[in-house]
C-alpha positions as CSV (number, residue, x, y, z in Angstrom):
1,M,0.0,0.0,0.0
2,L,1.3,3.4,-0.9
3,N,0.3,6.4,1.2
4,I,0.9,9.9,-0.2
5,G,-0.6,12.6,1.9
6,K,-4.3,11.8,2.1
7,T,-4.2,9.6,-1.0
8,R,-4.1,5.8,-0.9
9,L,-3.2,3.6,-3.9
10,V,-3.3,-0.1,-3.5
11,T,-0.3,-2.3,-4.6
12,S,-1.7,-5.6,-5.7
13,A,-26.1,28.9,12.5
14,N,-26.9,31.8,9.8
15,P,-24.7,35.0,9.9
16,A,-26.2,38.5,9.9
17,S,-26.3,40.4,6.6
18,R,-24.6,43.7,6.1
19,E,-28.0,45.4,6.1
20,E,-29.1,43.8,9.3
21,F,-25.9,44.7,11.0
22,L,-26.1,48.4,10.0
23,D,-29.8,48.5,10.9
24,S,-29.2,47.1,14.4
25,R,-26.2,49.3,14.9
26,W,-28.0,52.5,14.1
27,R,-31.0,51.5,16.1
28,H,-28.7,51.0,19.1
29,S,-27.0,54.4,18.4
30,A,-30.4,56.1,18.1
31,G,-31.5,54.7,21.4
32,E,-28.4,56.0,23.1
33,I,-28.9,59.5,21.6
34,K,-32.6,59.5,22.7
35,R,-31.7,58.6,26.4
36,Y,-28.9,61.2,26.4
37,D,-31.3,63.9,25.2
38,K,-33.8,63.1,28.0
39,A,-31.1,63.4,30.6
40,S,-29.7,66.6,29.1
41,F,-32.9,68.5,28.9
42,G,-34.8,67.1,31.9
43,N,-33.9,66.6,35.5
44,G,-31.4,63.8,34.7
45,S,-33.3,61.1,36.6
46,N,-35.0,59.5,33.6
47,R,-31.7,58.2,32.2
48,Y,-31.7,55.3,34.7
49,Y,-35.4,54.7,34.8
50,D,-35.5,52.0,32.1
51,E,-32.5,50.1,33.4
52,T,-33.8,50.2,37.0
53,A,-37.3,49.0,36.0
54,D,-35.8,46.1,34.0
55,L,-33.6,45.1,36.9
56,T,-36.4,45.3,39.4
57,E,-38.7,43.2,37.2
58,Q,-36.0,40.6,36.8
59,I,-35.4,40.4,40.5
60,L,-39.1,40.0,41.3
61,S,-39.6,37.4,38.6
62,S,-36.7,35.3,39.9
63,Y,-37.9,35.7,43.5
64,N,-41.4,34.5,42.6
65,T,-40.2,31.4,40.8
66,C,-36.8,30.5,42.4
67,A,-38.4,28.1,44.9
68,N,-39.9,26.1,42.0
69,E,-37.6,23.1,41.8
70,R,-39.5,21.7,38.8
71,R,-38.7,24.9,36.9
72,S,-35.1,24.9,37.8
73,S,-34.6,21.3,36.8
74,W,-36.5,21.8,33.5
75,M,-34.3,24.8,32.6
76,R,-31.1,22.9,33.5
77,N,-32.1,20.0,31.2
78,L,-33.2,22.3,28.4
79,A,-30.0,24.3,28.5
80,K,-27.8,21.1,28.6
81,D,-29.7,19.7,25.7
82,S,-29.3,22.9,23.7
83,I,-25.6,23.1,24.4
84,E,-25.1,19.5,23.2
85,F,-27.2,20.2,20.1
86,I,-25.0,23.1,19.2
87,A,-21.9,21.1,19.7
88,D,-23.2,18.3,17.6
89,V,-24.2,20.7,14.8
90,R,-20.8,22.3,14.8
91,G,-19.2,18.8,14.9
92,M,-21.1,17.8,11.8
93,Q,-20.1,20.9,10.0
94,Y,-16.5,20.3,10.9
95,K,-16.7,16.8,9.6
96,A,-18.2,17.9,6.3
97,V,-15.5,20.5,5.8
98,R,-12.8,18.1,6.8
99,K,-14.1,15.5,4.4
100,E,-14.1,18.1,1.6
101,T,-10.6,19.2,2.4
102,I,-9.2,15.6,2.3
103,F,-10.9,15.0,-1.1
104,N,-9.6,18.3,-2.5
105,Q,-6.0,17.4,-1.4
106,S,-6.2,14.0,-2.9
107,I,-7.7,15.2,-6.2
108,A,-5.0,17.8,-6.5
109,H,-2.4,15.2,-5.9
110,I,-3.7,12.7,-8.5
111,V,-4.4,15.4,-11.1
112,T,-1.0,16.9,-10.6
113,E,0.7,13.5,-10.9
114,I,-1.0,12.7,-14.2
115,F,-0.4,16.2,-15.5
116,T,3.3,16.0,-14.6
117,M,3.7,12.8,-16.7
118,L,1.7,14.3,-19.6
119,R,3.8,17.4,-19.6
120,A,7.0,15.3,-19.7
121,Y,5.6,13.4,-22.7
122,S,4.7,16.6,-24.4
123,F,8.2,18.0,-24.1
124,E,9.7,14.9,-25.7
125,F,6.9,14.7,-28.3
126,N,7.3,18.4,-29.3
127,H,11.0,18.0,-29.6
128,S,10.6,15.0,-31.9
129,V,7.7,16.2,-34.1
130,G,8.4,19.9,-34.2
131,W,6.1,22.9,-34.6
132,N,3.0,21.8,-36.5
133,D,-0.7,21.0,-35.9
134,L,0.2,18.3,-33.4
135,Y,2.4,20.6,-31.2
136,I,1.2,20.4,-27.6
137,T,0.7,23.2,-25.1
138,C,0.0,22.8,-21.4
139,S,-2.1,24.6,-18.8
140,K,-0.9,24.0,-15.3
141,P,-3.4,22.4,-12.8
142,G,-5.2,24.6,-10.4
143,F,-8.6,25.4,-8.8
144,V,-10.9,27.2,-11.2
145,T,-14.2,28.7,-10.0
146,E,-16.9,29.5,-12.5
147,V,-20.4,31.1,-12.1
148,T,-23.1,28.8,-13.3
149,R,-26.2,30.8,-12.5
150,Y,-27.1,34.5,-12.3
151,N,-30.2,36.4,-11.0
152,I,-32.2,38.9,-13.0
153,F,-29.6,41.6,-12.2
154,R,-26.7,39.5,-13.5
155,E,-25.4,38.9,-10.0
156,P,-23.8,35.5,-9.4
157,I,-26.0,33.2,-7.2
158,E,-24.4,29.8,-7.9
159,S,-20.9,28.7,-8.7
160,I,-18.8,25.6,-8.8
161,T,-15.1,25.0,-8.2
162,N,-13.0,22.3,-10.1
163,F,-9.4,21.4,-9.9
164,R,-8.4,21.1,-13.6
165,A,-5.5,20.8,-16.0
166,R,-5.3,20.9,-19.8
167,L,-3.2,19.8,-22.7
168,S,-4.0,21.0,-26.2
169,T,-3.0,20.5,-29.8
170,R,-4.3,23.0,-32.4
171,S,-7.6,21.1,-32.7
172,W,-8.3,19.1,-29.6
173,S,-7.8,19.5,-25.8
174,V,-7.7,16.9,-23.1
175,V,-9.2,18.2,-19.9
176,I,-8.5,16.6,-16.5
177,R,-11.2,17.8,-14.0
178,G,-11.6,16.9,-10.4
179,R,-14.5,17.8,-8.1
180,K,-15.9,16.4,-4.9
181,N,-15.0,12.7,-5.1
182,K,-14.6,12.3,-8.9
183,I,-11.9,12.9,-11.5
184,D,-12.9,13.0,-15.2
185,V,-10.8,13.0,-18.3
186,M,-12.4,14.5,-21.4
187,L,-11.5,15.2,-25.0
188,I,-13.0,18.5,-26.1
189,P,-12.5,20.6,-29.3
190,V,-10.2,23.5,-28.7
191,Y,-12.7,26.1,-29.7
192,K,-15.2,24.9,-27.1
193,V,-12.9,24.6,-24.1
194,I,-13.6,28.2,-23.0
195,G,-17.2,27.1,-22.2
196,L,-15.9,25.1,-19.2
197,S,-18.4,22.9,-17.4
198,K,-21.4,24.0,-19.5
199,V,-19.8,22.6,-22.6
200,E,-18.1,19.7,-21.0
201,T,-21.4,18.0,-20.4
202,E,-21.6,17.5,-24.1
203,F,-18.5,15.3,-24.1
204,P,-18.7,12.1,-22.0
205,P,-15.4,11.3,-20.1
206,I,-13.1,8.9,-21.8
207,L,-12.3,7.7,-18.2
208,S,-13.4,8.5,-14.7
209,L,-11.9,7.9,-11.3
210,T,-14.2,7.7,-8.2
211,G,-12.9,8.1,-4.6
212,T,-14.1,6.7,-1.3
213,L,-13.0,8.0,2.1
214,T,-11.8,5.4,4.6
215,K,-10.0,6.3,7.8
216,Q,-9.1,9.8,6.6
217,Q,-7.6,8.4,3.4
218,V,-9.0,8.4,-0.2
219,Q,-9.1,5.2,-2.2
220,W,-9.5,5.8,-5.9
221,H,-11.3,3.3,-8.2
222,L,-11.4,2.9,-12.0
223,N,-14.3,0.8,-13.3
224,D,-15.2,-0.2,-9.7
225,Q,-11.7,-1.6,-9.2
226,P,-9.1,-0.1,-6.9
227,L,-6.5,2.0,-8.7
228,L,-3.2,0.3,-8.5
229,E,0.1,2.1,-7.9
230,G,1.6,1.5,-11.3
231,Q,-1.6,2.3,-13.2
232,L,-1.2,6.1,-13.1
233,E,1.6,5.9,-15.6
234,T,-0.5,3.6,-17.8
235,L,-3.4,6.1,-17.6
236,A,-1.2,9.0,-18.5
237,M,0.1,7.1,-21.6
238,E,-3.4,6.2,-22.7
239,I,-4.6,9.8,-22.3
240,F,-1.7,11.2,-24.2
241,A,-2.2,8.7,-27.0
242,S,-5.9,9.5,-27.2
243,L,-5.2,13.2,-27.7
244,I,-2.7,12.6,-30.5
245,H,-5.1,10.1,-32.1
246,K,-8.0,12.5,-32.1
247,S,-5.8,15.4,-33.4
248,K,-4.6,13.3,-36.3
249,E,-8.2,12.5,-37.3
250,A,-9.0,16.2,-37.3
251,I,-6.0,16.9,-39.6
252,Q,-6.9,14.1,-41.9
253,N,-10.5,15.1,-42.2
254,N,-9.7,18.8,-42.3
255,V,-13.0,19.6,-40.6
256,A,-13.9,21.1,-37.3
257,P,-14.1,18.4,-34.6
258,V,-17.5,17.6,-33.3
259,N,-17.4,14.9,-30.7
260,N,-15.3,12.0,-29.4
261,D,-17.9,9.2,-29.9
262,D,-15.6,7.3,-32.2
263,L,-12.6,7.5,-29.9
264,P,-11.5,4.1,-28.6
265,E,-12.2,3.5,-25.0
266,V,-9.3,3.5,-22.6
267,E,-8.3,0.0,-21.5
268,L,-5.9,-0.7,-18.8
269,E,-3.6,-3.7,-18.5
270,S,-3.4,-5.4,-15.2
271,A,-0.4,-4.2,-13.2
């Protein structure tokens, strides 16, 4: 078993809005000014009236009910239950954030590993083939956030973040995209890549990796089988060959690429 960071490969309460804050802040300030005005233009005794009345009422209320053991026990239990509830909610939120963080770290690791191998292939390939329609350019991996939905005022109301990398010839691009617990590899025409996820739905992945979290480590699977240590290199070779194959077809046909339905599926040999 190979453990790298958080990746494992097998070897054989609502916050207040800005408006609410400002509204409550000025209400408080207005109240302070109002009490100050009373004291300044009156006899000065009214400034303490509200506070004294509230304190008196609180003392009387506590005196009238403090002898009630049933009430005291009920309040203790209610408060204890409420504290435990808040702790549980915060714990669940922490667990969800922690899970997302572990997946993001593992996705970044796997995508970067594959990209590093693809970039090494592209250097050697470009040196051998030269500057032509098959020349490969690379876009380094990183987190990319895109807005997917706007309101009627064209303000963003929904967005998604993917960890992605890309290699391109003049006609086709291979996009490696990771999000949540999944990594997809897609072949997309160069002129459509700018559309990001909205366009990517038109092109089914040529391969997908799915991750599961076990004991704070992510185990990746390909075709429901655990991803083996030596298979990343095989995957990278197959991805690179698929990009070249599709680009050759575009040159031969001399037409704008449409889809990758006729691309052979990636097959892995057993490690």
